[in-house]
N, C-alpha and C positions, 0 to 999 in steps of 0.2 A: 312808444313802449305797447306791451302786448298785455289784453287783456283777458282777466279770468274768468270763468260762467259763475253766476253766483246761482249755490243750490236753488230747487225750487220741489215743490210735490211730487213734479210731473217726470225730473230729473234723477238720473242714478249717479253719487259723485264715489270712486276709490280718491280718497287723499292719502299722499305717502311723504312720507318724511325721509332724509339719510343722512347719516352724520359717518366724514369721513376721513378718512386714516391711510399715513398710509400703506400701513400690512393689511389692516382690515375696513371693512363698511361694516355699519351697523342699520338696516333699515325695519322703520316701523310702518305699516298699512292700516290705516282706516275703513273699512268698509262699513257701507248703514246696518242699523240694528246691532252693532257690538256697543258698547260701555268701552271697553278695552282696545288698546290697537295689537297688533301682530310681529311679534321681533323676527328679523333673520338675520343673521350675522349670515353676510360675504364677503369671500377672498374684496382684499383691497385691487381696483381697477378691472374686476371682475362684469365689464357692463353689460354684454351677453344673462350672465346670471342674471342680474338686477331685473332687467327685461323679462326673463323666466320667470322668475316671482312676483312682476308684476300684472303678467299673462296669466296667469294659474290663478291668483286673486281676481281678474275680471271673470273670466271664464265660470268662477263659482258661481261668482252673482250674477251674472248671464242665468245660470241655472236655476237659479232661485229666485228669480223676477221676472224673466222671460225677456229682459231688455240690454246692449250691453253698454257699462256703464262707462261715465266717462274717466280716464287719470291725469289726476293730477299727482305730481312729486318738487318739490323741495328741497334746497339743501345751500348750506353754507359758502360764500366766495371765499375761496381758498385757491391754492399752488394749484387747486386742479382745472384752474379756470373754466371756460363753459364748452367746450369738445366734448362734454358731459349733457352740456345742456343739448347740442346743433343732437348728440347719438339719439337721446329720446325723442324728441320732435319729431325724428324722421320715422319714427316708430308710432305716430299720433298718439305719443305723451306728454300731458302739457305737462313745462318746469320752470319752476320759478325759481330765482336765486335770490337768496338774502342777504344782506349787509351786517355781518356777523354785531355789529360794533353797535347796531339800531335796535338789539334781541333784548329784552326784558331777563336781568337776573336775579338770582337771590342776592341781594344787600348783606346779608349776613358774615362775621366776619371768615366763619369756617363751614363755607356755604358746602353740602352735599356736587359732588362733580362725580358723577359718572357719563358714560357714552348712552345709557338705556334716558337718565336723566335731558343730554341734553337733546337726544334725537324727539323725542316726549313732548317738549319746551318747546322746539321744531315745525311740533307736527302739530302743536294745538292751537301756531302762533298763523300759521299756511290756513286751518280752518280757517281760525275767525280773522285773516286775509280776504276769505274768497267770499268771506261770510260781507264782505261787506267793511269793516273797519281797518280801513287802512291807516291809520296810524300805532298798529300795532310794529309796525315792523318797516323797513325802507325797504327798496326790491333794486337788482342790479340789470340797468340792460342790459341783454345781449349780444353786442357786436356781432356784425355777420363778421365771416372768415376775412374781407377782404378790408375791412375798417377795421379790425384787429390788425391784420397784415402790413398798414397801413402805417400805428406807431412807431413801429418796430426802429426804423430811422433814427428821428428826435428820440427816443428811449436811449439809443447805443451811445450817440454822441453826447447825448448828457454824462451818462461815466465812463466814452473816453476821456472827457472834458478834465473829467475831474480824475482819470489818472493820470493827464498828463499835471497836471497841478504837483497830482501828490512825487512826480516823477523831481521836476524842477523845484518844488520845494528843499527834497530832498540831495540833491545839485549844490544847492545854496547851501543852504545847513552844513554839507561836509568840506566846502569851502570855506564858509563861513568861519569853521574850526579853526582852521588853517591860519585865520589873517585874513582869508583874501575876500573882498567889498567891491561894490558897484557891477556888474560883472551881472550884462542883463542876459539869463542865462536864455528865455524865450525866444528870443530872438539871435542871439549867437552861440545855438548849442551844435549848430553844423560845423562853425569853427574852431569851437572852444579844444582846445589839445592840453591835457593837465601835465604831461610831462612843461608843457614852455611856459606851468603859470610858477611863482614864486610865491610862497609861503611870507608870513608878515613878519619874522623874524630871520630871511633873508635867503631861506632855503630852497631846492626845488620838494614836489610832491612826494614823499611815502610812495615805495612802488603799488603797496597793496593798493592802499587811498588811489592811486591814480589810475589802476587799473578797473576799483569800484564805478570810477565817476566817470570814465569810459563805457561801462556795460550799462550805467543810467542814461547815461549819452544815449545808447543804442536803443534801449526801448525807449526813449523817450521822442528819439526820430523814427520810431516803429508806430508810435498811437498815434504822431501826429498826420502820419500816412496813412493812419486809417483815420481816421476824424476828415481830411478830404476827402479819399474814397465817399464815406460814407453820408457828408454834404451834398454828393454831387449825387447819392441815390436819392435822396429825399426828396433834393430841389427839380431832378426832370427822368427821375425812374416814371414808366406809364403806370399807370392804374384803373383800374375799372369804375375808380370811387366817384367819378365824374362830377356829382356837386361838390362835394367837400373838395375836390384840389380847382373848382370856380371860387369859393368862399375863401383858402388860402387864397389865390389871385387876387381876387376883391379886396383881404385887408392886407397886399404887402402893397394895393394905391395911397395906402393910409401912411402921410410922412411921419417917420421914429417907428414903422414897424417894420421890420427884417425880414429875413429867411424863418430866422432861428424860429421867432415869434409868432410869426401864423402858423409855420408849422405846426406847434403846439399846440397851439387856440384851438383849429380848423379842427384840428385830427384828435383833438384830446378831448371840444368843448362843443363847438361848435354845428359836428356832424350830426348829431342831434337835433330832436324835435324838443322844445319848450313847448309849455303852453302860455308861460306867460313871464316877466322880468325875475321875479322870487325865484325860480324853479333855477334859473342861470346863475343866480348868487349862491344858492344852497344846493348845487353841481361840485361847485370849486372851493364852497369852502368861506362862503365874506361876507357872511351873515351874525349879524349880534346877538350873543346870548344875553336874555337878562335871564336874570334873577326876582321874582319878584315872591314873597312867601313872609306872609304875617306884616313885620313892621319892618324889614331887610328889603330895598330897593338898591338893586344895583347892575351898573352893564359886566361879565362877566369875558368882556373882549370877544372876537370872531369863532363862530362855530369851530372853525378848524376839520365838517367834519366829511370836504369830498375831496376829490381826488387834487392829488398834492400838489400832482405835477404844475397841474394848470392854474396855480396859485397863485404859486412859486411866478409863473409867469407873466401872469395879471399884476402884480404888483412890480415886477422890471416893468412889463409895459408903460406903468403907470409912472414910472422915475423916466422910461423917454417922453413918454406925452406929456409931460411937465415940460422938460426939457427941449425937445422938436416943435410941438402944438403949441407957441406961446399965445395965438390969439384966442384960443379955442374959448369956449366956455366953460368946460371941467375946467384950464387951466387959469381961467381967470380967479372961479369959484375956489380951486385948490389958494390962490396966490393969498382973497380975500380973506380963509379960513381961519392962516395959519401968519398974516400979515404980524409981523415982528417977532417971531416964533420962532423956537430955530428944537434939533433934538428930536425927542418923546413929541414932542405935538405935531409936529411934518412928520412921523414914523409913522403914527394913527390916521391923520388922516390922508395920512396916501394908499392908506390900504380903504378907507369910507371911498376915495379915488377913483381905486382897482376895482369896486362895486361898481359902478359910475360908468365906467370906463366899460367894464364887463357886458352893460348891459346894453350899452350904445352901439356896440360893436353887434351883437344879436338884434338890435332893430338896422345898423346899417348889412348884416349882408341876408333878411330875409325880407326887408324892406324897397332897403338900398338909399335908405334915410339916413344920409352922413350926417357927423355927428357935427352942431353944428360951430362954426369957425374955424373946423378943421381944414387944414392942407392939405390936397390931395397929388400926391407925386405926376 
């Protein structure tokens, strides 16, 4: 995680915040000795213009104080991704990316919302964060270009799998509406010929319907071919992220963890450096959210504030762990807590198991400590 300096009396800092949108950016710059920030509209995507504004403010302050101040800028995570942060760091400008959901906002029903108010709020949050108040917001770790590119394969595969399911369900629905049942479309789509099918009332399929099903089958075949190609790229394509790939192979050694889960977990979660187990669970979003105010004491469930893709993969890994690691201590703990229970209780406890399993995986990948009782391939 990037550590930003805390302002002292001997150092000069310029703080800046950027409100991003598609067509325009709004830059707020706070220099020492001024009560209000200066606002500068910039054309959307004009990174050179942004740097020119920051350099001009830095030069003006250097002439007044006699020393070149350090510039720190922040903006909210969004569609612009991380390219702007890398661009600024190449020009000796510290950049902090904030998680939008962690920023405090006015809770009035009809609160005033403008770009000016938003950028000033981000700027005040940045100043407090650099002052040492880490509770004011959550920051996003900026991955390297290689680490970000390494995520592409399993994310694309997830989208393709959803698209494949949509095509399969569409074909099933079209056939079911004609009284044709019992066809396993996923395994038989290559040999499925609509012209040879007979409806429930004993007639052939209508011509337009048959052509529609044929086109759906063609799209399904294309998606399936792309899935095979992406899986090959995910598992065998070379990458400079040697440490991440070593962790992926280590995770594959555990029974119940296959190529899809090992790729998702290592490239989404365990490529990062965590200080303690709480950070692991918080990043995935499987920590409990307590409500303790006055006489009210209850649990609001898990926070769901972390990486959604990793959270889904972690819960799936927990179910597979129970099935393929029956002798492990974590599986025994789950069975003991859910003995005689079914339905909702088991679904709640599987999330608790996912949290314990995420921490166990982290310890295993960082220290080599295999989860107690776990079977290794």
